[in-house]
N, C-alpha and C positions, 0 to 999 in steps of 0.2 A: 506493499500502501504505499500509498508518496503521502509524504511531509505537504499538510496546507501552505500555503505561504497568508501571513497572517496582511493586511493591505491597511493602510495607515489611512485614519480618517473617516469619513462617512462615505461608506460606499455608494450610497444614491447620490453623492453629490452631485451635480449635474452644473455646467457651467452654463450662465443667459447672457442678457444684455444687458442688464443692471454692471453681471461681473466685467464685464466687456468698458462699459463705460466710466466705472469706477475706477479700475487700468488706466484705460486713457488719460481723464482728469488726476490721479495721479501721478501719474507721467510725464503730465503741461503736455500732452499731443493735440492735437486737431482733428477732426472728422477725415480732412481732405487730409493728412497725412498716412493715416491709420488707410485712409480706402487707395491713397497710390501704394501704397505701400506691395499691394497684394494688388496691385492692377485693379480694381475695381470701381466705381459711377461712390461719390461721396453719399447721394441716397442709399446704394446698395445695404454702402455700410452700416447709416444709419438706420436701417428698416433691422438686422443687427440687432443693434442699440436698443431698439424700438422694441422688442421680440415680435416680429414682422415673419422675419424668415431663420430658420433654422442655421446658426453658424459653425460654418466649417472646418474642422477639425485642423488642416493644414494650416486653414487663413489664423486660426486662433495660438497656432504654436510660433507662427510668425511674429504677430503682435506682442504675442509673451516674449519672446525675446529683445522686440523693436521695447518694450515697457518694461526689462530689466524683471520680468517675473519669474522666480529658479522655476523649472518643468524637470530638476533633475530627479526628484524621485517617484515621480510617474519614472521615468525611465528608470532606475535603476530597480523598480519592482517589475518591470516589464522584462529586465535584463534577466530577473532573478526566477521569474516564469520558464524563459528560451533556458537556463542552467536545469532548470527541473525537469521539464517538458519537453525531449529533442523535438526536430523535426520529423522524425518517421514513426512518430508517435501523431501526429498531426495527418496522416495521409489517413485518408477516413477508404474504410471498403463498404463491401456492396451489404448491407443486411440482412442479406439469405446469403449469402457466401460462407463456407463452413468451416471457417477460420476466422469468421468474423468475432471479433470481442464486446462484451459490454463494459459499455463506459460507465465507469463507478462516479455516485456524485455525493 
């Protein structure tokens, strides 16, 4: 049986537009600067802040870096998971194949 990794913080946390706005204001950036950084319009960026549109993770990472938000704890957790669960364990087999294994929860 594999050892479980304890996740830090609230496992139900989801970043949202208010978090994005707080991050931007703390870094003293404009909405236009944030939009230009990832090649989107200011209006699209403001839609993210206002909760109209879902914030893409790749954009969020760029903005975190730009605003000096440290994502290394998240990255370290994924690196630990990679050490715990190998790439070969990720390969999926047909559920009807004779050598298919049940995944433990």
